[in-house]
N, C-alpha and C positions, 0 to 999 in steps of 0.2 A: 196437223195431227191433232185429233181430239184429245181434251184434256182428260176425259174419262175413259180414254181407251185402256184395255187390259192386254199389256204384253207379256207372252210366256217365252222363257227361253228353257231348253232342255240340255242336260249334260249328264254324260255317263263315261267315268274314267276307265282306263285299262283294268283297274282294280275289279271291275264289275265282271270282267271275262273276256273273251275273245269278241270278234266283230259281231258274230251272229248273236250273242249274248247281250252285247250292249245294244244292238238295234232292236232286239225283242224288248228290252228293258225300256228303251226310248218309245217304242210303239205302244207298250202298256201304259205309260205314263201320260202319252199325248190322249189315248182314249180315255183314261181316268180325268183329265183335265177337260176335254170337251164335254164331258158328263156333268161335272161338278161346278165349273168355273161360271157358266153363264148365271147361276142362281145365287153362288155364294162368294165370289171374288169382287173386290171393291175396285171400282174403277179409279184410274189415275196412277195405278202402282204397276210396277214391273215386277215380274215374278221369275225366278229361276228355279225349275224343279230337278232336283238331283237323284240320279239313279244310283241305288246301292246294289250291292251283291244281291240282296233278298228280293229286289224288286222283280227278279226274273221267276223266282219260284214261290212268291207270295201269293196267297188265293186272292182273286181279284176283289172280292168283298172288303177284304181287309185292307188291301192297297187304297180302295175308295174310302173306307173309314179312316186310314192314317192321313190321306190328303184333306179330308174333311176337318179331322183335327187339326192339322197344320194350318188350314185356312182360318179357321176359327181365331187361333192364336195370333195370326198375322192381322187379321180384319178387326177384331175387338178392341185393341189400343186406339186404332184410328178412329172408330166409331164411338169413342168415350167410354169404352167397357161395355157397350149394349150388346 
């Protein structure tokens, strides 16, 4: 396995809702990750993206903004705050 590989796991508990809601949340998160991670994620890390109840109804643009903010918080310390 490559040392700079980006691995992503997804999880949505039953608190999110029924199976339909959990699957929708997971699909929305996968789409957001596919859009943002190639440019923003640091290689060599494993990521776990957790779906919440709001994930199902949150506007997609805000979902992207939330994920972008979270990635900056995770990647910045690793890059020396840059």
